[in-house]
C-alpha positions, -999 to 999 in steps of 0.1 A, spaced: -1 2 -3 12 36 -11 8 57 21 17 90 2 -21 84 -14 -34 88 22 -44 122 40 -22 125 70 -34 128 104 -42 164 109 -39 168 150 -66 191 166 -52 223 180 -80 241 198 -85 276 193 -99 301 217 -140 305 208 -135 275 191 -175 267 179 -186 231 180 -188 231 141 -149 238 135 -141 212 163 -163 185 146 -149 196 117 -114 192 131 -125 156 141 -132 142 108 -92 152 97 -82 126 127 -88 87 133 -107 67 155 -143 73 164 -141 114 165 -133 105 125 -169 89 124 -183 116 144 -168 144 117 -187 119 88 -217 115 104 -223 152 105 -217 152 68 -239 128 59 -267 142 81 -264 179 68 -269 165 30 -295 146 42 -318 173 63 -308 202 31 -318 172 0 -357 182 0 -364 150 -15 -349 128 14 -370 120 44 -354 116 73 -364 89 102 -351 93 138 -348 60 159 -346 71 196 -336 45 220 -322 38 255 -326 67 283 -319 96 265 -343 123 279 -337 112 316 -298 117 303 -308 157 290 -315 149 256 -352 163 251 -347 198 241 -323 185 214 -350 163 201 -375 192 202 -352 218 183 -347 187 157 -386 180 153 -392 216 152 -363 229 125 -379 197 104 -345 178 104 -363 148 114 -395 142 99 -405 107 112 -400 98 148 -399 62 167 -391 60 198 -394 38 231 -423 42 254 -395 46 285 -384 81 265 -422 90 263 -429 84 301 -397 105 313 -411 132 283 -448 134 297 -432 133 335 -414 166 329 -442 180 306 -465 176 337 -437 197 356 -412 169 374 -375 169 370 -348 145 363 -313 154 390 -281 148 388 -272 120 414 -245 92 413 -239 57 403 -223 50 436 -251 48 462 -267 24 480 -299 17 458 -316 -3 487 -314 31 506 -327 48 474 -355 28 473 -361 34 510 -363 74 502 -388 64 472 -358 76 447 -354 59 411 -319 56 397 -312 54 360 -275 53 360 -264 86 378 -297 103 371 -326 105 400 -359 110 398 -389 108 425 -411 80 424 -440 104 433 -439 112 400 -455 83 387 -489 90 414 -494 121 394 -485 110 357 -516 83 372 -541 109 376 -532 124 346 -545 90 328 -573 90 348 -583 124 340 -580 123 306 -588 88 295 -618 88 281 -603 116 257 -573 90 249 -592 55 246 -613 67 213 -580 64 194 -575 40 175 -540 34 167 -505 41 187 -497 70 165 -528 92 171 -534 79 209 -494 97 213 -507 129 193 -535 131 215 -511 126 244 -492 160 233 -522 179 227 -535 173 266 -504 179 281 -494 211 295 -457 220 290 -432 217 261 -424 185 255 -412 157 223 -450 147 223 -466 179 225 -444 190 193 -449 158 175 -489 169 182 -486 203 169 -460 199 140 -484 169 132 -449 146 127 -463 108 126 -446 97 157 -442 55 167 -435 34 198 -440 3 189 -435 -14 222 -457 10 241 -469 -14 267 -434 -16 278 -435 14 296 -452 36 322 -474 46 300 -488 15 295 -488 6 326 -506 38 339 -533 28 310 -535 -5 323 -540 13 358 -563 30 347 -591 2 334 -589 -9 371 -607 19 381 -636 16 393 -651 46 372 -633 26 340 -637 -12 346 -666 -17 317 -644 5 294 -618 -14 263 -588 5 250 -584 -6 211 -550 7 196 -542 -8 165 -507 -16 165 -508 -32 130 -524 1 116 -492 18 130 -471 -4 108 -493 1 78 -490 39 84 -450 34 86 -446 11 55 -469 36 34 -447 66 45 -414 50 35 -425 49 0 -434 87 -8 -402 106 -11 -371 98 -38 -345 97 -12 -346 84 27 -318 89 56 -324 72 90 -305 88 122 -300 58 148 -293 71 189 -290 36 206 -308 6 184 -336 -18 196 -372 -16 190 -370 21 174 -344 15 152 -358 -23 135 -393 -8 136 -379 15 105 -353 -9 92 -380 -33 85 -404 -7 66 -371 -1 47 -369 -32 31 -398 -27 9 -381 2 -10 -345 -15 -9 -331 9 19 -322 44 30 -292 65 12 -282 79 43 -274 68 77 -262 75 103 -259 53 135 -248 60 172 -241 34 196 -220 19 226 -231 -18 217 -210 -45 201 -216 -63 166 -206 -99 178 -240 -106 199 -257 -105 171 -282 -75 186 -295 -49 163 -287 -21 186 -249 -30 180 -252 -41 141 -232 -18 123 -255 2 90 -231 -18 65 -246 -52 84 -283 -37 69 -275 -37 32 -273 -77 32 -314 -72 40 -321 -42 20 -324 -16 48 -293 4 34 -287 6 -3 -254 -7 -14 -244 27 -24 -258 43 4 -234 73 22 -239 58 64 -215 56 91 -220 41 126 -200 57 152 -196 36 186 -201 68 214 -222 77 243 -250 97 223 -253 122 252 -215 132 240 -219 128 200 -256 140 196 -248 179 212 -219 178 190 -233 167 157 -264 186 164 -244 221 176 -225 216 140 -258 208 121 -271 241 134 -244 260 127 -245 244 86 -278 247 81 -301 275 84 -337 268 93 
């Protein structure tokens, strides 16, 4: 191999007052995952600026408790993202904050039995009062009749967003009419709240019919409309697979960025590199894509700051 034909490493030099976008561009000129993060910014910039491209965001992990809520809201408001797929856990924490509660900076090195006695829930180094679920349950009981009129999960979540008082991902999706999907909604606090509401005496003869196959048909229909498609996966799991399986019907995405801390060798979706999706028809063979092995709470703020500087919306 003739190394003289390769680009040399350009060591990062930090300048006073350096912008995040400048840093991300400089990261593209070095090695390891910093290079991939720089490439991810370039790919997302192209995808968001392309009017023929629809961007699908798969949002997994405990990223709302981790402090990523406002970034996601900004991405939705600025139409960097056109379709949103997430976990019930993230939406539960989004709802909790919309009702006026908070997540707190804590520690991963604590006595969890003591936290249990104090009714404090721990999400790694983030704390939350367990009492938030009492207020959340009251919210569902009060609004139960309005919510159970909805026939699929997307409409249910839009209605939830309409009813919420505070700034939230749910409300933003409702107001912007951004398709929002949660294929495992029962696996969450929201699912438990709906179930517990049904146990109430005043609701004992009521039923909830959310046709999840309607949501599947909806996203499978959505992928057909744009000329191009881009995916951004934060984590993986169910949100990633829900998008991936729909993309198989159109032979895959044109652009892709995945940010994950998982490994590929156990065979799980969260660790599977985007390249693997080519074999399934989930990524186009000539797609521009990159997998960044990094904590999303580090990578996403840098990526979004860079994009905000590059894209005038």
